[in-house]
C-alpha positions as CSV (number, residue, x, y, z in Angstrom):
1,M,0.0,0.0,0.3
2,Y,2.5,2.1,0.6
3,A,5.0,1.5,-2.8
4,Q,1.5,2.3,-4.4
5,S,1.1,5.8,-2.5
6,I,4.4,6.4,-3.2
7,W,3.8,5.2,-7.2
8,L,0.5,7.8,-6.8
9,A,1.8,10.8,-5.9
10,K,4.8,10.5,-8.4
11,N,2.4,11.0,-10.8
12,I,0.1,13.2,-10.3
13,A,3.2,15.5,-9.3
14,A,4.5,14.9,-12.7
15,N,1.8,15.1,-14.2
16,L,1.2,18.7,-12.7
17,I,4.3,20.0,-14.0
18,L,4.6,17.9,-17.6
19,P,2.3,19.2,-20.7
20,P,-0.4,19.3,-21.0
21,S,-1.5,20.2,-16.8
22,I,1.2,22.8,-17.2
23,F,-0.3,25.4,-19.5
24,F,-4.0,25.1,-17.4
25,L,-2.1,25.4,-14.1
26,L,-0.3,29.0,-15.4
27,G,-2.7,30.1,-17.6
28,G,-5.1,29.1,-14.2
29,I,-3.2,31.2,-12.1
30,G,-2.7,34.0,-14.9
31,W,-6.8,34.2,-15.1
32,L,-6.9,34.9,-10.9
33,L,-4.2,37.9,-10.6
34,R,-5.0,39.5,-13.9
35,K,-7.3,42.3,-11.5
36,R,-4.9,42.2,-8.5
37,K,-1.4,42.0,-10.8
38,P,-2.6,42.1,-14.3
39,K,0.4,42.8,-15.9
40,L,2.0,39.9,-13.9
41,G,-1.6,37.7,-14.8
42,K,-1.2,38.8,-18.5
43,S,2.3,37.2,-18.7
44,L,1.1,34.1,-16.9
45,M,-1.6,33.4,-19.8
46,T,0.6,34.3,-22.5
47,L,3.5,31.8,-21.4
48,S,1.1,29.1,-21.0
49,V,-0.3,29.9,-24.5
50,A,4.0,30.3,-25.6
51,L,4.6,26.7,-24.4
52,L,1.5,25.5,-25.9
53,F,2.4,25.9,-29.2
54,A,6.2,25.9,-28.8
55,L,6.0,22.1,-27.4
56,S,3.6,21.5,-29.9
57,M,5.8,21.6,-33.3
58,P,7.3,19.3,-34.9
59,I,11.0,21.0,-34.3
60,V,10.8,21.3,-31.2
61,A,9.5,18.1,-30.0
62,N,12.5,16.5,-32.5
63,N,15.3,18.3,-31.4
64,L,14.1,18.2,-27.1
65,M,14.5,14.9,-28.3
66,R,17.5,14.7,-30.0
67,L,19.3,16.2,-26.9
68,L,17.6,13.3,-24.7
69,E,19.0,10.7,-27.2
70,Q,21.9,11.7,-28.2
71,N,24.2,9.0,-26.5
72,I,22.1,6.6,-27.8
73,H,22.6,4.3,-31.0
74,P,20.9,1.9,-32.6
75,L,22.4,-1.7,-31.4
76,Q,25.6,-3.3,-33.7
77,P,26.8,-6.7,-34.5
78,G,29.6,-6.0,-31.9
79,D,27.6,-4.7,-28.6
80,I,25.6,-8.0,-28.1
81,Q,29.0,-9.5,-27.1
82,G,29.2,-10.9,-23.6
83,A,25.4,-10.2,-23.6
84,E,23.9,-13.0,-21.1
85,A,20.4,-11.7,-21.3
86,I,17.8,-9.6,-22.6
87,V,15.6,-7.3,-20.3
88,I,12.1,-5.7,-21.9
89,L,11.0,-2.6,-19.5
90,G,7.0,-2.6,-19.8
91,G,6.0,0.3,-21.3
92,G,2.0,0.3,-19.8
93,V,-1.1,-1.3,-19.7
94,Y,-4.0,-1.2,-22.0
95,H,-7.0,-1.1,-19.0
96,D,-9.8,-3.2,-20.0
97,A,-9.5,-3.3,-24.0
98,P,-13.0,-4.3,-24.9
99,E,-11.5,-6.5,-27.9
100,Y,-10.4,-8.4,-25.7
101,G,-12.6,-8.1,-22.4
102,A,-9.6,-7.7,-20.2
103,D,-6.7,-5.7,-19.6
104,T,-3.6,-5.6,-22.1
105,I,-0.3,-4.5,-23.2
106,N,-0.5,-0.8,-24.8
107,G,0.9,0.4,-27.8
108,L,4.5,1.5,-26.2
109,T,4.7,-1.9,-24.8
110,L,4.0,-3.9,-27.7
111,E,7.1,-2.2,-29.9
112,R,9.4,-3.3,-27.6
113,L,7.6,-6.0,-27.0
114,Q,8.5,-6.7,-31.1
115,Y,11.9,-5.4,-31.0
116,G,12.5,-7.7,-27.9
117,A,11.2,-11.2,-29.5
118,Y,13.4,-9.8,-33.2
119,L,16.2,-9.5,-31.2
120,Q,16.2,-13.1,-29.3
121,R,15.6,-14.8,-32.5
122,Q,19.3,-13.2,-33.6
123,T,20.9,-13.7,-30.3
124,G,19.3,-17.1,-28.8
125,L,19.9,-15.0,-25.6
126,P,16.9,-15.7,-22.6
127,I,13.7,-12.2,-21.9
128,L,13.1,-11.2,-19.0
129,V,10.0,-9.1,-18.7
130,T,9.3,-6.6,-15.8
131,G,6.6,-5.0,-14.8
132,G,4.6,-4.1,-11.9
133,R,0.4,-3.4,-11.0
134,P,0.2,-0.3,-10.6
135,E,-3.5,0.0,-10.8
136,G,-3.9,-3.2,-9.6
137,G,-5.3,-6.4,-12.1
138,T,-2.9,-8.3,-13.7
139,P,0.8,-7.8,-13.3
140,E,2.7,-6.4,-16.6
141,G,4.9,-8.3,-16.6
142,E,2.7,-11.3,-17.2
143,M,0.6,-9.9,-20.3
144,M,4.2,-9.2,-21.8
145,R,5.2,-13.0,-21.2
146,R,1.6,-13.7,-22.1
147,T,2.2,-11.7,-25.6
148,L,5.6,-13.2,-26.6
149,E,4.8,-16.8,-26.2
150,Q,1.7,-16.6,-27.9
151,D,1.8,-13.9,-30.4
152,F,5.5,-13.6,-31.1
153,K,6.2,-17.6,-30.4
154,V,9.3,-16.4,-28.1
155,P,10.0,-17.9,-24.5
156,V,10.0,-15.9,-21.6
157,R,12.2,-17.4,-18.7
158,W,11.9,-14.4,-16.5
159,A,8.9,-12.0,-15.4
160,E,10.1,-9.3,-13.0
161,T,6.1,-8.4,-11.7
162,R,6.5,-6.2,-8.9
163,S,8.0,-2.9,-9.9
164,F,5.8,0.2,-10.2
165,D,9.0,2.2,-11.9
166,T,12.4,2.1,-14.0
167,A,13.7,2.3,-10.7
168,Q,11.5,-0.5,-9.5
169,N,12.1,-2.4,-12.7
170,A,15.4,-2.3,-12.0
171,Q,16.3,-3.0,-8.3
172,F,13.6,-6.3,-9.1
173,S,15.3,-7.0,-12.2
174,A,18.5,-7.3,-11.1
175,A,17.6,-9.0,-7.9
176,I,17.1,-12.3,-10.9
177,L,19.2,-11.8,-12.8
178,K,22.3,-11.7,-10.3
179,A,20.6,-15.2,-8.5
180,A,21.0,-16.4,-12.1
181,G,24.4,-15.8,-12.1
182,I,23.8,-12.7,-15.2
183,R,25.8,-10.0,-14.8
184,K,25.8,-7.8,-18.7
185,V,22.1,-7.8,-20.6
186,L,21.0,-6.0,-23.6
187,L,18.0,-4.1,-22.9
188,V,15.4,-2.7,-24.5
189,S,13.4,0.2,-24.5
190,H,11.9,3.3,-26.0
191,A,15.2,4.6,-27.3
192,W,14.1,7.5,-25.6
193,H,14.0,6.1,-22.1
194,L,16.9,4.0,-22.2
195,P,19.5,7.5,-20.5
196,R,18.0,7.0,-17.8
197,A,16.8,3.6,-17.8
198,R,20.4,2.7,-17.8
199,I,21.7,4.7,-14.9
200,E,18.6,2.6,-12.4
201,F,20.0,-0.2,-14.3
202,E,23.6,0.4,-13.6
203,K,22.7,1.7,-10.4
204,Q,21.8,-2.5,-9.5
205,G,25.1,-3.1,-10.3
206,L,24.4,-4.5,-13.4
207,S,26.2,-4.1,-17.2
208,S,23.6,-2.7,-19.9
209,T,23.8,-2.4,-23.0
210,P,21.3,0.8,-24.9
211,A,19.2,-1.9,-27.7
212,P,16.7,1.1,-28.3
213,T,13.4,1.1,-30.4
214,R,11.5,3.4,-31.7
215,F,14.0,6.4,-31.8
216,G,11.8,10.0,-31.1
217,F,15.0,11.5,-33.1
218,V,15.5,10.9,-36.2
219,P,17.7,12.8,-38.9
220,A,15.4,14.4,-41.5
221,K,17.2,13.1,-44.9
222,R,15.9,16.5,-46.7
223,T,17.8,20.2,-45.4
224,D,15.0,22.3,-47.4
225,F,12.6,24.5,-45.4
226,D,9.3,22.7,-44.0
227,I,6.6,24.6,-43.0
228,F,5.0,21.5,-41.1
229,D,8.2,21.5,-39.1
230,Y,6.8,24.8,-37.8
231,L,2.8,23.9,-37.6
232,P,1.6,22.5,-33.8
233,Q,0.2,19.0,-34.1
234,A,-0.9,16.9,-31.3
235,R,1.8,14.0,-32.4
236,A,4.7,16.6,-31.8
237,L,3.4,17.4,-28.3
238,A,2.9,13.6,-27.0
239,K,6.5,13.3,-28.1
240,S,7.5,16.7,-26.5
241,Y,5.8,15.4,-23.0
242,Y,7.9,12.3,-23.3
243,A,10.7,14.0,-23.9
244,L,10.5,16.2,-21.2
245,H,9.0,13.2,-18.5
246,E,12.7,11.6,-19.2
247,G,14.5,14.7,-18.3
248,V,12.9,15.5,-15.2
249,G,13.3,12.2,-14.5
250,I,17.4,12.1,-15.1
251,V,16.9,15.8,-12.8
252,W,15.6,14.2,-10.2
253,Y,18.0,11.3,-10.0
254,K,21.1,13.8,-10.1
255,L,19.7,15.5,-7.4
256,S,18.8,12.6,-5.0
257,R,21.6,10.5,-5.4
C-alpha cells in the first residue's frame, strides 16, 4: 500500500509539472491574478499559450528528443558480445480493452516486445520482462510474457511483476538476474527512455547495453524548409511530453543521489 501511495504521489506531481497540465496551471493562475496583478496575470496566460504552441511544433519536439538520445545509438553486432540476457521494460497497460475483454499491454509496450522478440531470434538469449500492477489487475510482466509466448512465439525465462516504476524495474530485475549469475544484459526500451533506464540498472550493479527501438529523433534526409515542422501537431506535443518526462526523471535522479 505504501509503495502504491508513493507511485500515485509521484505520478500526480509529474502530471502537474508536465504538459498539458502545466499550461492549464499557468493559465489558470494568470487568470486569477488578472485583476489584482494584471501585468503578471497577462504574462502567465501568454506564457502558457506560447509554451503550448512551441512544444506542439515538430521542430521543437524533435530537438528535445535529439538532446535526450544523443548518446543512444542503434544496436550493432559487436554490442551483443558478452550479453547474457535480454531485459524488456514495460511501457504501460491498456486497461479494460473492449476487443479482448480484459487488460492487455499498450502500444508502447508492444513496440518494445516486438524488438525484444527480434533480438531473441537473432541471439538466442533468454528474456526477462518487467512490470508490475500499480493500478491493480494482472501484472504487466505477466501480460508481456503472454504476448511474447502466444503472439510472437518467443520464450520468456523470467517475468518480474512487482515493480511500479523504472527504478523498481531495475531493482527487482537485478535481484532475479544476479541469482541466475547474470551480470550483463541488453536493455530494450524506447530510445528516449534508455538514458534514464540505463542509470537505474547500472545503479543496481548490472552492465547494460542499450538496445533502443522507436527513436524519437530521426535525422531528416531533406535539408530544405518544411512549413509543417513549425505547425502545431498533437503527435509533436506527445513527443515533447515524453522527452520532458524523461528529462525531469534524470534531473530528479541526479538531485536525489
